[in-house]
C-alpha positions in Angstrom: 17.1 48.1 -22.2 18.9 44.7 -22.2 17.6 41.8 -24.4 16.4 39.9 -21.4 14.5 42.9 -20.0 12.9 43.6 -23.4 12.0 39.9 -23.6 10.3 39.7 -20.2 8.6 43.1 -20.5 7.1 42.3 -23.9 5.6 39.1 -22.5 4.1 41.0 -19.6 5.6 38.8 -16.8 7.8 41.5 -15.3 7.3 45.1 -14.2 8.8 47.7 -16.5 9.3 50.1 -13.6 12.0 47.8 -12.1 15.6 47.7 -13.1 17.4 44.4 -14.0 20.9 43.2 -14.1 20.8 39.9 -16.1 24.6 39.4 -15.5 23.8 38.6 -11.9 21.6 35.6 -12.7 23.3 32.3 -11.7 23.0 28.9 -13.3 19.7 27.9 -11.7 19.0 24.5 -13.2 20.9 22.8 -10.3 21.3 25.6 -7.9 19.6 28.7 -6.5 18.7 32.0 -8.2 19.9 35.3 -6.9 16.5 36.8 -7.7 13.2 36.0 -6.0 9.7 36.3 -7.4 8.3 39.6 -6.1 5.1 39.0 -4.2 2.2 41.1 -5.5 -0.6 39.3 -3.6 -0.7 36.1 -1.6 -3.2 34.1 0.5 -3.2 30.8 2.4 -6.3 28.7 1.7 -7.8 26.8 4.6 -6.2 24.2 6.9 -5.5 20.6 6.0 -6.9 21.0 2.4 -5.2 19.4 -0.6 -4.8 20.9 -4.1 -3.5 19.6 -7.5 -2.9 20.9 -11.0 -6.5 20.9 -12.0 -7.7 23.0 -9.0 -6.7 26.4 -10.4 -8.0 28.5 -13.3 -8.3 32.2 -14.2 -10.8 34.2 -16.3 -13.4 37.0 -16.4 -15.8 34.7 -14.5 -18.4 37.4 -13.7 -18.4 38.6 -17.3 -17.7 42.2 -16.2 -16.3 43.1 -19.7 -13.3 44.9 -18.2 -10.8 42.2 -19.4 -9.5 41.6 -15.9 -9.4 38.1 -14.6 -10.6 36.4 -11.4 -8.9 33.4 -9.8 -10.9 30.3 -9.2 -9.6 27.6 -6.8 -11.2 24.3 -5.8 -9.9 21.8 -3.3 -10.2 18.1 -2.7 -12.2 19.0 0.5 -15.0 20.5 -1.7 -14.2 24.2 -1.1 -14.7 26.5 -4.1 -13.2 30.0 -3.8 -13.1 33.0 -6.2 -10.6 35.8 -5.7 -10.1 39.3 -7.2 -6.6 40.1 -6.0 -5.6 43.7 -5.0 -2.0 44.8 -4.4 -0.8 45.0 -0.8 2.3 46.4 0.8 4.9 43.9 2.1 4.1 42.5 5.5 0.4 43.5 5.4 -2.5 41.0 5.2 -4.5 40.9 2.0 -7.8 42.8 2.3 -11.0 40.9 3.0 -12.7 42.1 -0.2 -10.1 40.2 -2.3 -12.2 37.0 -1.8 -15.4 37.3 -3.8 -16.9 34.0 -3.0 -16.4 30.9 -0.9 -18.8 27.9 -1.2 -18.6 24.4 0.4 -19.7 21.8 -2.2 -20.7 18.3 -1.3 -18.1 16.5 -3.4 -14.3 16.9 -3.8 -13.3 19.2 -6.6 -11.0 17.5 -9.2 -10.8 20.3 -11.8 -12.2 23.7 -12.6 -12.4 25.4 -16.0 -13.8 28.7 -17.3 -15.4 28.7 -20.7 -18.6 28.9 -22.8 -20.4 25.9 -21.6 -24.1 27.0 -22.0 -25.8 26.8 -25.4 -27.2 30.0 -26.9 -25.0 32.1 -24.6 -21.7 33.8 -25.2 -21.1 34.4 -21.5 -18.4 32.6 -19.5 -19.4 29.9 -17.0 -17.6 27.8 -14.5 -17.3 24.0 -15.0 -16.6 22.0 -11.9 -15.6 18.4 -12.1 -16.4 16.0 -9.2 -15.6 12.3 -9.0 -19.2 11.4 -10.1 -20.7 14.6 -11.3 -20.0 17.5 -13.7 -21.6 20.9 -12.7 -21.7 24.1 -14.6 -22.3 27.3 -12.6 -22.7 31.0 -13.4 -21.1 33.6 -11.1 -22.8 37.0 -10.9 -22.2 40.0 -8.8 -24.6 42.6 -7.4 -23.3 46.1 -6.7 -23.8 47.1 -3.1 -25.1 50.5 -2.0 -22.9 50.7 1.1 -19.3 50.3 1.9 -19.5 46.5 2.1 -19.1 46.3 -1.7 -20.6 44.0 -4.3 -22.1 40.6 -3.4 -21.4 37.5 -5.6 -23.6 34.5 -6.0 -23.0 31.0 -7.4 -25.9 29.6 -9.4 -26.2 26.1 -10.8 -27.1 26.0 -14.5 -27.0 22.3 -15.1 -25.2 19.2 -14.0 -24.5 15.7 -15.4 -24.3 12.6 -13.1 -21.5 10.4 -14.3 -21.7 6.6 -14.5 -18.0 6.3 -14.1 -15.4 7.9 -11.8 -13.9 10.9 -13.5 -10.1 11.6 -13.6 -9.8 14.9 -15.6 -11.5 16.9 -18.4 -10.8 19.2 -21.3 -12.9 21.6 -23.4 -12.7 23.1 -26.8 -14.5 23.8 -30.1 -15.3 20.2 -31.0 -18.8 18.8 -31.6 -19.3 18.9 -27.8 -17.8 21.5 -25.6 -16.6 19.2 -22.7 -14.7 15.9 -22.7 -14.2 13.9 -19.5 -11.8 11.0 -19.1 -12.8 8.3 -16.6 -10.6 6.2 -14.4 -11.3 3.1 -16.6 -10.3 4.8 -19.8 -13.6 6.1 -21.3 -13.8 9.5 -23.0 -17.3 11.0 -22.3 -18.4 13.8 -24.6 -21.0 16.4 -23.6 -22.6 19.0 -25.9 -23.5 21.7 -23.3 -26.6 20.4 -21.5 -26.8 17.0 -23.2 -24.6 13.9 -23.2 -23.3 13.1 -26.7 -21.4 9.7 -26.6 -18.6 7.8 -24.9 -15.7 5.8 -26.2 -13.1 3.5 -24.5 -9.5 4.1 -25.3 -7.7 1.0 -26.6 -5.1 -0.7 -24.5 -5.9 1.4 -21.5 -4.5 0.7 -18.0 -4.1 4.0 -16.1 -5.4 7.5 -17.0 -3.0 10.2 -18.0 -3.1 13.9 -18.9 -5.6 15.0 -21.5 -5.9 18.0 -23.8 -7.6 19.1 -27.1 -5.8 20.6 -30.1 -8.3 22.8 -31.9 -6.3 23.2 -35.1 -6.3 19.4 -36.0 -9.5 18.6 -34.0 -7.7 15.9 -32.1 -7.5 14.7 -28.5 -4.1 14.0 -27.0 -3.3 11.8 -24.0 -0.3 9.9 -22.6 -1.1 6.3 -21.9 0.3 3.9 -19.3 2.6 2.6 -22.1 4.4 5.9 -21.7 3.6 7.1 -25.2 1.8 10.1 -26.5 -1.4 9.2 -28.5 -3.5 11.3 -30.8 -7.2 10.6 -31.6 -9.3 12.5 -34.1 -12.7 13.6 -32.9 -14.2 12.2 -36.2 -12.7 8.8 -35.5 -14.0 8.8 -31.9 -17.5 9.8 -33.1 -17.9 7.0 -35.7 -16.2 4.2 -33.6 -18.4 1.4 -32.3 -20.0 2.2 -29.0 -19.8 -0.3 -26.1 -21.2 -0.3 -22.6 -18.1 -1.9 -20.9 -14.4 -2.2 -21.7 -14.9 -6.0 -22.2 -17.6 -5.2 -24.8 -15.2 -2.8 -26.5 -12.4 -5.3 -26.7 -14.8 -8.0 -28.2 -16.2 -5.5 -30.7 -12.8 -4.4 -31.8 -11.9 -8.1 -32.5 -15.1 -9.1 -34.3 -16.9 -6.3 -36.1 -17.5 -2.6 -36.1 -15.3 0.5 -36.4 -12.1 -0.2 -34.4 -10.8 2.8 -32.5 -7.1 3.4 -33.4 -4.8 6.3 -32.7 -4.0 8.7 -35.5 -0.4 8.7 -34.4 1.7 7.8 -31.4 5.1 8.9 -30.1 7.0 6.9 -27.5 8.2 9.1 -24.6 9.7 6.5 -22.4 8.5 8.3 -19.2 5.3 9.3 -17.6 4.0 12.7 -18.4 3.0 15.2 -15.7 1.0 17.5 -18.0 0.5 18.3 -21.7 -0.8 21.4 -23.5 -1.6 22.3 -27.1 -2.0 26.1 -27.1 -3.5 27.7 -30.2 -1.6 31.0 -30.7 -1.5 30.9 -34.5 -4.1 29.7 -37.1 -1.4 28.4 -39.4 0.6 26.2 -37.0 0.3 24.7 -33.5 2.7 23.0 -31.1 2.1 20.3 -28.6 4.1 20.6 -25.3 4.6 17.6 -23.0 6.2 17.9 -19.6 7.7 14.6 -18.6 9.4 13.5 -15.4 12.9 14.3 -16.8 12.3 15.9 -20.2 10.4 18.7 -21.9 9.0 18.0 -25.4 7.7 20.3 -28.1 6.0 18.5 -31.0 4.3 19.5 -34.2 0.6 18.8 -34.5 1.5 15.7 -36.6 3.7 14.1 -33.9 7.1 15.2 -35.2 9.5 16.5 -32.5 10.5 20.2 -32.8 12.8 20.1 -29.8 13.4 18.3 -26.5 15.0 19.7 -23.4 16.6 17.4 -20.8 15.8 18.7 -17.3 18.2 18.5 -14.4 15.5 18.7 -11.8 12.0 17.3 -11.1 9.4 19.5 -12.6 6.1 20.1 -10.8 4.0 22.1 -13.4 4.4 24.1 -16.6 2.5 26.6 -18.8 3.3 27.5 -22.4 2.3 31.1 -23.3 2.4 33.2 -26.5 5.1 35.8 -27.3 6.1 37.7 -30.3 8.4 36.7 -33.2 6.5 33.4 -33.7 8.0 31.9 -30.5 6.4 30.2 -27.6 7.7 30.6 -24.1 7.3 28.2 -21.2 6.9 28.9 -17.5 8.1 25.8 -15.6 8.0 25.2 -11.8 10.0 22.5 -10.0 10.3 21.0 -6.6 13.2 23.2 -5.7 10.8 26.1 -5.4 12.1 27.6 -8.6 10.2 29.3 -11.4 12.0 29.1 -14.8 11.3 30.9 -18.1 12.3 29.1 -21.3 12.3 30.3 -24.9 12.5 27.0 -26.7 15.5 25.2 -25.0 17.1 28.4 -23.8 16.7 29.4 -20.2 15.9 33.1 -20.1 15.1 33.8 -16.5 14.8 32.1 -13.1 13.2 33.2 -9.8 12.9 31.7 -6.4 9.3 31.0 -5.1 8.2 30.6 -1.5 6.9 27.0 -2.1 6.7 24.3 -4.8 3.8 25.1 -7.3 1.5 22.3 -8.6 -0.4 24.7 -10.9 0.5 27.9 -12.7 -1.5 30.4 -14.7 -1.0 33.9 -16.2 -3.6 36.6 -15.4 -4.3 40.3 -15.9 -5.4 42.5 -13.1 -6.2 46.2 -13.0 -2.9 47.4 -11.6 -0.6 44.8 -13.4 -0.8 42.6 -16.5 0.9 39.3 -16.9 0.9 38.3 -13.3 2.1 34.8 -12.5 -0.5 32.9 -10.4 0.9 29.8 -8.6 -0.8 27.3 -6.3 0.9 24.8 -4.0 -0.4 21.5 -2.8 -0.9 22.9 0.7 -3.0 25.8 -0.5 -0.5 28.7 -0.8 -1.9 30.9 -3.5 0.5 33.6 -4.8 0.5 36.3 -7.4 3.9 37.5 -8.3 6.1 39.1 -10.9 9.7 38.6 -11.7 11.9 41.6 -10.7 15.5 42.0 -9.8 15.3 43.2 -6.2 18.0 40.8 -4.8 18.0 39.5 -1.2 21.7 39.8 -0.4 23.3 37.7 2.3 26.8 38.6 3.5 28.8 35.8 5.1 30.1 36.9 8.5 33.8 37.0 9.0 35.4 34.2 10.9 37.8 35.2 13.6 41.1 33.6 12.7 43.4 32.8 15.6 46.7 31.1 15.9 46.7 27.5 17.2 48.1 26.9 20.7 50.0 23.7 20.2 50.9 23.4 23.9 47.2 23.4 24.8 46.4 20.9 22.1 49.1 18.6 23.4 47.7 18.8 26.9 44.2 18.1 25.7 45.4 15.1 23.7 47.2 13.6 26.8 44.0 14.0 28.9 41.9 12.3 26.3 44.4 9.4 26.1 44.3 9.0 29.9 40.5 8.8 29.8 40.7 6.1 27.0 43.3 4.0 29.0 41.1 4.1 32.1 38.0 3.1 30.2 39.9 0.2 28.5 41.3 -0.9 31.9 37.9 -1.1 33.4 36.2 -2.7 30.4 36.8 -6.2 31.8 34.5 -5.5 34.8 31.7 -4.1 32.7 29.8 -7.4 32.0 26.1 -6.9 32.6 23.9 -9.6 34.2 20.8 -10.6 32.3 17.9 -12.1 34.2 14.3 -12.8 33.5 11.2 -11.8 35.4 8.2 -13.9 34.6 5.1 -12.9 36.5 1.5 -13.7 35.6 0.2 -13.2 32.1 -0.3 -9.6 30.9 -3.9 -9.5 29.6 -4.8 -13.2 29.8 -3.4 -16.3 28.3 -6.0 -17.9 26.2 -8.6 -16.5 23.9 -9.5 -16.1 20.3 -7.4 -14.0 17.9 -7.6 -10.4 19.0 -5.9 -7.9 16.7 -3.8 -10.7 15.1 -2.5 -11.9 18.4 -3.1 -15.5 19.7 -2.7 -16.0 23.4 -1.8 -13.4 26.0 1.5 -11.7 26.0 4.1 -12.5 28.6 7.0 -10.2 29.4 9.7 -9.1 31.7 13.5 -8.9 31.3 15.8 -7.5 34.0 19.3 -6.2 33.2 21.8 -5.5 35.9 25.5 -4.6 35.9 28.2 -4.4 38.6 29.6 -1.1 37.2 28.5 1.8 35.0 27.8 1.1 31.3 26.7 4.0 29.0 24.0 3.3 26.5 24.0 -0.6 26.2 21.9 -2.3 23.6 19.7 -5.4 24.0 18.2 -7.7 21.4 15.5 -10.3 22.1 15.3 -13.2 19.5 12.5 -15.8 19.3 11.5 -18.4 16.7 8.2 -18.4 14.8 5.3 -18.6 15.5 6.5 -16.6 18.6 6.9 -12.9 18.2 8.1 -10.0 20.3 6.5 -6.6 20.6 10.0 -5.0 20.3 13.2 -6.7 19.4 15.8 -4.1 20.0 16.3 -1.7 22.9 18.7 1.0 23.8 18.8 0.9 27.5 19.5 3.6 30.0 23.1 3.7 31.5 23.6 0.6 33.7 25.0 0.8 37.2 22.3 2.9 38.6 20.6 2.0 41.9 17.8 0.2 40.1 18.1 -2.3 37.2 16.7 -1.8 33.8 13.3 -3.4 32.9 12.9 -3.2 29.0 9.1 -3.3 28.3 8.9 -6.3 26.0 6.1 -8.7 25.4 6.3 -12.2 23.8 3.2 -13.6 22.2 1.9 -16.1 19.7 1.6 -14.5 16.3 -0.5 -17.2 14.6 -2.0 -20.6 15.7 0.7 -23.0 14.6 3.0 -25.7 16.1 5.5 -24.1 18.5 8.9 -25.8 18.3 10.8 -24.3 21.2 10.0 -22.0 24.1 13.6 -20.7 24.5 14.2 -17.1 23.3 17.7 -15.7 23.5 18.8 -12.3 24.7 22.3 -11.5 23.2 22.3 -8.3 25.3 25.5 -6.3 24.8 27.0 -7.6 21.5 29.9 -10.1 22.1 29.7 -9.6 25.8 26.7 -11.2 27.5 24.0 -13.7 26.4 21.1 -15.3 28.2 18.8 -18.1 27.1 15.7 -18.8 29.1 12.5 -20.8 28.8 9.0 -19.3 28.4 6.0 -20.5 30.2 4.1 -23.5 28.7 0.9 -21.5 29.2 1.9 -19.2 26.4 1.2 -21.9 23.8 -1.5 -24.1 25.4 -4.2 -24.1 28.0 -5.6 -26.8 30.3 -8.2 -29.2 29.0 -9.9 -32.4 29.9 -7.7 -35.5 29.5 -8.5 -38.1 26.9 -8.4 -41.8 27.5 -7.3 -43.0 24.1 -4.8 -41.7 21.6 -2.8 -42.9 18.6 0.7 -42.1 19.8 2.0 -42.9 23.3 5.3 -42.3 25.1 6.1 -43.7 28.5 8.6 -42.1 30.9 10.0 -43.9 33.9 11.4 -42.5 37.1 13.3 -44.0 40.1 11.0 -42.4 42.7 7.4 -43.0 43.8 4.7 -41.4 41.6 3.8 -37.8 42.4 0.6 -35.8 42.1 0.6 -34.1 38.7 -1.3 -31.1 40.2 1.8 -30.4 42.3 4.1 -30.6 39.2 1.7 -28.5 37.0 0.0 -26.0 39.4 -0.7 -23.6 36.6 -2.9 -26.2 34.7 -5.5 -27.0 37.4 -8.4 -25.1 35.8 -9.9 -27.9 33.7 -8.5 -30.8 35.7 -11.4 -33.2 36.8 -9.0 -35.7 38.5 -8.6 -34.6 42.1 -6.0 -37.2 42.7 -3.7 -35.7 40.1 -3.3 -38.8 38.0 -4.4 -37.2 34.6 -3.8 -33.9 33.0 -4.8 -32.5 29.6 -3.2 -29.8 27.4 -4.8 -28.0 24.5 -2.3 -26.3 22.1 -3.2 -23.3 20.1 -2.6 -25.3 16.9 -5.5 -27.5 17.9 -3.7 -30.6 19.2 -4.6 -32.3 22.5 -2.0 -34.0 24.7 -2.7 -36.0 27.8 -0.4 -37.0 30.7 -1.4 -40.1 32.8 0.4 -41.1 36.0 0.4 -44.7 37.1 -1.1 -45.3 40.5 1.0 -48.4 41.3 4.3 -47.9 39.3 6.7 -45.1 38.7 5.7 -44.6 35.1 4.0 -41.7 33.3 2.3 -41.9 29.9 2.1 -39.0 27.4 -0.3 -39.6 24.6 -1.7 -37.6 21.7 -3.2 -37.9 18.2 -0.2 -36.1 16.8 3.4 -37.5 17.3 5.1 -34.1 16.9 2.9 -32.3 19.5 4.1 -34.7 22.3 7.6 -33.0 22.3 6.9 -29.9 24.4 4.9 -31.7 27.0 7.5 -34.5 27.4 10.3 -31.9 27.7 8.3 -29.8 30.2 7.4 -33.0 32.2 11.1 -34.0 32.5 12.2 -30.5 33.5 9.5 -30.1 36.1 10.2 -33.5 37.6 13.9 -32.4 38.0 12.9 -29.2 39.7 10.3 -30.8 41.9 12.5 -33.6 43.3 15.5 -31.2 43.6 13.2 -28.9 45.7 12.4 -31.9 47.9 16.1 -32.7 48.4 16.2 -35.9 46.3 19.7 -36.1 44.9 19.6 -39.4 43.0 16.5 -38.7 41.0 16.6 -39.8 37.4 14.3 -39.9 34.4 14.5 -42.7 31.9 12.9 -44.2 28.8 12.7 -48.0 28.5 12.1 -48.0 24.7 11.7 -48.9 22.1 12.5 -45.8 20.1 9.4 -44.8 18.0 11.3 -44.8 14.7 8.3 -45.9 12.6 6.3 -42.9 13.8 9.2 -40.6 13.3 9.8 -41.8 9.8 6.2 -40.9 8.8 7.0 -37.3 9.5 10.3 -37.6 7.5 8.4 -39.1 4.5 5.8 -36.4 4.6 8.4 -33.7 4.5 10.3 -35.4 1.7 7.2 -35.8 -0.3 6.5 -32.1 -0.2 10.1 -31.4 -1.3 9.6 -33.6 -4.3 6.4 -31.8 -5.1 8.2 -28.5 -4.9 10.7 -29.7 -7.5 7.9 -30.9 -9.8 6.1 -27.6 -9.6 9.4 -25.8 -10.4 10.0 -28.0 -13.5 6.4 -27.6 -14.7 6.6 -23.8 -14.2 9.8 -23.7 -16.2 8.2 -25.7 -19.1 5.1 -23.5 -19.2 7.1 -20.3 -19.0 9.2 -21.4 -22.0 6.1 -22.3 -23.9 4.5 -19.0 -23.0 7.5 -17.0 -24.3 7.6 -19.1 -27.5 3.9 -18.3 -28.2 4.5 -14.6 -27.5 7.3 -14.6 -30.1 5.1 -16.2 -32.6 2.3 -13.7 -32.1 4.7 -10.8 -32.2 6.0 -12.0 -35.5 2.5 -12.3 -36.9 1.6 -8.8 -35.7 4.7 -7.2 -37.2 4.1 -8.8 -40.6 2.9 -6.3 -43.2 0.6 -8.9 -44.7 -1.5 -10.1 -41.7 -2.0 -13.8 -41.5 -4.5 -15.8 -39.4 -3.5 -16.3 -35.8 -4.3 -20.1 -36.0 -5.6 -20.1 -32.4 -2.3 -18.8 -31.0 -4.2 -16.3 -28.9 -6.3 -19.1 -27.4 -3.2 -21.2 -26.7 -1.4 -18.2 -25.1 -4.4 -17.6 -22.8 -4.6 -21.2 -21.8 -0.8 -21.3 -21.1 -1.1 -18.2 -19.0 -3.9 -19.7 -16.9 -1.7 -22.8 -16.4 1.2 -20.7 -15.3 -0.9 -18.9 -12.7 -2.4 -22.1 -11.5 1.0 -23.7 -11.1 2.4 -20.7 -9.3 -0.5 -20.7 -6.8 -0.1 -24.5 -6.3 3.7 -24.0 -5.8 3.0 -21.2 -3.2 0.6 -23.4 -1.4 3.0 -26.3 -1.4 5.7 -24.0 0.0 3.5 -23.0 2.9 2.8 -26.7 3.6 6.5 -27.5 3.4 7.3 -24.8 6.0 4.7 -26.3 8.3 6.0 -29.8 7.6 9.6 -28.8 8.4 8.4 -27.3 11.7 6.7 -30.6 12.6 9.8 -32.5 11.5 12.0 -30.4 13.8 9.6 -31.0 16.6 9.6 -34.7 16.0 13.4 -34.7 15.9 13.6 -32.9 19.2 11.4 -35.6 20.7 13.6 -38.3 19.2 16.7 -36.7 20.7 15.1 -36.4 24.1 14.0 -40.1 24.1 17.4 -41.3 23.0 19.0 -39.1 25.7 16.7 -40.7 28.4 17.1 -44.1 26.9 20.9 -44.2 27.1 21.5 -41.5 29.7 23.5 -39.2 27.5 25.4 -36.3 29.0 24.9 -32.7 28.0 27.8 -32.8 25.6 26.6 -36.0 24.0 23.1 -34.6 23.6 24.6 -31.5 21.9 26.4 -33.7 19.4 23.2 -35.6 18.6 21.2 -32.3 18.2 23.8 -30.9 15.8 23.7 -34.1 13.8 19.9 -34.5 13.5 19.1 -30.7 13.4 21.9 -29.1 11.2 19.5 -26.6 9.6 17.3 -23.9 11.1 15.6 -23.4 7.8 14.9 -25.7 4.8 16.0 -24.3 1.4 15.8 -25.7 -2.1 19.6 -25.7 -2.4 20.2 -27.7 0.8 17.6 -29.8 2.5 17.3 -31.5 5.8 17.5 -35.1 4.4 20.9 -34.8 2.6 22.4 -32.8 5.5 21.3 -35.3 8.2 22.3 -38.3 6.0 25.9 -36.9 5.6 26.2 -36.1 9.3 24.9 -39.5 10.5 27.1 -41.3 7.9 30.1 -39.4 9.4 29.2 -40.6 12.9 28.7 -44.2 11.8 32.2 -44.1 10.1 34.0 -42.5 13.0 33.0 -42.6 16.6 30.2 -45.2 16.2 32.2 -47.5 13.8 32.6 -51.2 14.5 36.3 -51.5 13.6 39.3 -49.2 13.4 39.4 -49.7 9.6 36.1 -48.0 9.2 37.4 -45.0 11.2 40.3 -44.5 8.8 38.0 -44.2 5.8 37.9 -40.7 4.3 34.5 -39.1 3.6 33.4 -38.2 0.2 33.7 -34.5 -0.7 30.9 -34.7 -3.3 28.4 -31.9 -3.3 25.2 -32.7 -1.4 22.1 -33.1 -3.5 18.5 -34.2 -2.9 18.2 -38.0 -2.6 15.8 -40.1 -4.7 14.1 -41.4 -1.6 14.5 -41.7 2.2 15.4 -45.4 2.4 19.1 -44.7 2.9 18.5 -42.0 5.5 16.1 -44.1 7.5 18.5 -47.0 7.4 21.3 -44.8 8.8 19.2 -43.3 11.6 18.1 -46.8 12.6 21.7 -47.9 12.6 22.7 -44.9 14.7 20.1 -45.7 17.4 21.1 -49.4 17.3 24.8 -48.6 17.9 24.0 -46.1 20.6 21.9 -48.9 22.2 24.8 -51.3 22.2 27.1 -48.9 24.1 28.3 -46.4 21.6 29.1 -43.0 23.1 29.8 -39.5 21.9 31.8 -36.8 23.6 33.7 -33.6 22.9 37.4 -33.0 23.2 39.6 -29.9 23.2 41.5 -31.3 20.2 38.4 -31.0 18.0 40.1 -28.5 15.6 42.8 -31.0 14.6 43.0 -31.1 10.8 43.8 -34.9 10.7 42.8 -37.9 12.7 44.7 -38.2 15.9 45.2 -41.4 18.0 45.2 -40.7 21.8 48.1 -42.5 23.6 47.2 -45.3 26.1 46.5 -44.2 29.6 48.4 -45.9 32.4 46.4 -47.8 34.9 43.7 -49.0 32.5 42.7 -52.6 33.1 41.7 -55.1 30.4 38.2 -54.6 29.2 38.0 -50.8 30.1 37.2 -48.3 27.5 39.8 -46.1 25.8 39.1 -43.2 23.4 40.1 -42.2 19.9 39.6 -38.6 18.7 38.7 -38.1 15.1 37.9 -34.8 13.3 36.7 -34.8 9.7 34.6 -32.1 8.2 31.5 -33.0 6.3 30.8 -31.4 2.9 27.8 -29.1 3.2 27.6 -29.2 7.0 28.8 -26.4 9.2 32.3 -27.4 10.6 31.7 -25.6 13.8 28.9 -28.0 14.8 29.8 -30.2 17.7 28.3 -33.2 15.9 31.5 -33.8 14.0 33.9 -33.9 17.0 33.3 -37.4 18.3 34.8 -39.8 20.8 34.2 -43.5 20.2 34.8 -46.5 22.6 37.3 -49.3 21.7 38.1 -52.3 23.7 41.3 -54.4 23.6 43.1 -56.9 25.9 45.9 -54.4 26.4 43.6 -51.5 27.4 44.4 -49.3 24.4 
């Protein structure tokens, strides 16, 4: 018999009647084994139940005296089962009498153990650990007089109600017979029917595996610091008792016996399980199964050997063998069962599932059976034989390549590609929007985190067939979409595509813009449209007085506001249509008042920023209303003055929050440096062999820690306020741009330049803020297209890096100067020569009379501002007697 066969047969984990060929075994640490574990008995436990490593144990539970084991399995669903396996032929179900007992308990089963847990009795009993209870049962069988066989009963002997939630337990020959580890790090000792004492483990954070070494009378566990710790039972017994962990920490600092580990060993990884089998009275070993390594230690903490694993282990079991060696059964997540002798792999077999618990048991027909349990409840009894399951790879029919056919196929594919490329120009889809009534209502309290009712409907059409186009819907916060991206059905069908998207308000905040964009097919089609105003506000009663007021003039007689806003008539008390109120989800109220005698309309509110959306909507609806009536010369205007003082209040508030953010950052850096310095001092004191007084360093460190946490919370709160302030600043800037446009009658291109100048950023960052970016852009405009003389236009801009200014005085001065020069006739426009790298003078145009305006094109990029922005391609007016 070969050495491997002798080795396995002596350990009782293989059948001697089988033949083996160890030369056929492959390298199984990273691959597969040729041999499979031979099924002796198997069963599937329940449906939807969960199991873990503590849910399996074996032993002569009914004290039959035959020396044969029973299998006990508990589940997290509270099911307790006892089996006495019997061999079955392959393909046949296991007989019904293999299951001796099945009981539904009230609580989940965390762990089961078989041992002598009753005083004055040498019989074996079953200990069942629940989250808040420990129960000890006896299992007895009554022989039957008919063919139904024996009947088994589960009888409760005693139970302990636990004050803390249990995690695991161990048992042994110490002063008590059971030790339970709680989730908060307390070891609770029970001496059979009575509770003995409890001790808190020092420096505890999370529970780990627990075992008892009988030779040294110590308890072993792996802490959350990823180190193996050993505690003597005597040390635990005489340590100071405390009711809570806080009491234990205070007692350890002040008085009493301080609980300390006998020895520790840093593992550097979390342990799955540990075991200290007692196979010899003279020596014992401690086995630790880590996430990537297998450790074997002496009982004093010295390492015997360590094996690096090339796979993720799931469970392990050391067992005794001859020649003073200990073998290890190790299961992994590759459904492999490996047998190690020290660091040498001796055998490997394939299992049908990944085991989470493994035990060795003796049954009447076979000894040394490997019992495995998976997390899904696959219970399997197997032995390791060498009946291979061969797989022969089918032969592949080799044939010669027909190059003429391949060439014909290539030409046909190229023809298809050319046709597809030729017709690509006509495959531009059309994006449209379909806005009906609200889906599910418009106004209401927050329901499921959604404010306001969703609106939705996008229609996509194409003039030709498009296979599998993609569509993306983009909105700005606080707006949100139910689904951002779609993969549409092929376009060109008889009916257009309607992607089921809904746009809604995610939180009650100031809404900047109601214009989502639909890029549609990337780089091909894009559509930008406006959402209904009812999505962010509802009608309300108009107010007579307000702090901020804006007046818009028209060149046509006043109209009934109810005709312009037919969707806001619910709360309107003015039947003549001279007043209308709007209530935003953010809480602001805006009122629109129409003059009865003049062509003027007043928009007023207690918040300057909230006027923006209503003014924009009013101007747009006036344009649509009079265009529908056939009025061609209708025009909106703003007589002024521009409300710069109110606008600068928003600018100052935003800048103040930015300054506070920098202060919090500096204070956090100082406190963090101080905290690390105190930590180094304390570490030096603790490492000193001659302990010195701490001199209140611990109190100082605790106070510094509290300051760091308070500053971090304050910085986070300031950041949220800064985001809201930036949103309000953008809204106020939109309003300022609209008023300037109405004031001076700017064209669409001129308005785009002004928007890119005053709104260069979509998001405020600590590296680049709104103030310095706008100041650089406005300064550029003042030196180029809005300059007073040609000498100012020729000045080159500074290329210094933008940084946060000390205050907003310079910025406010430049914005005021910008509005002043626009009011005196300054104009902005775009030109096709915008990409010119140097200033270019446009030649005189024939036919110009004296006093008419000529143009000068200037292009000069601004440091820190996007060069593609239209704000930096400017046209300025000049006047000369010669018409240049």
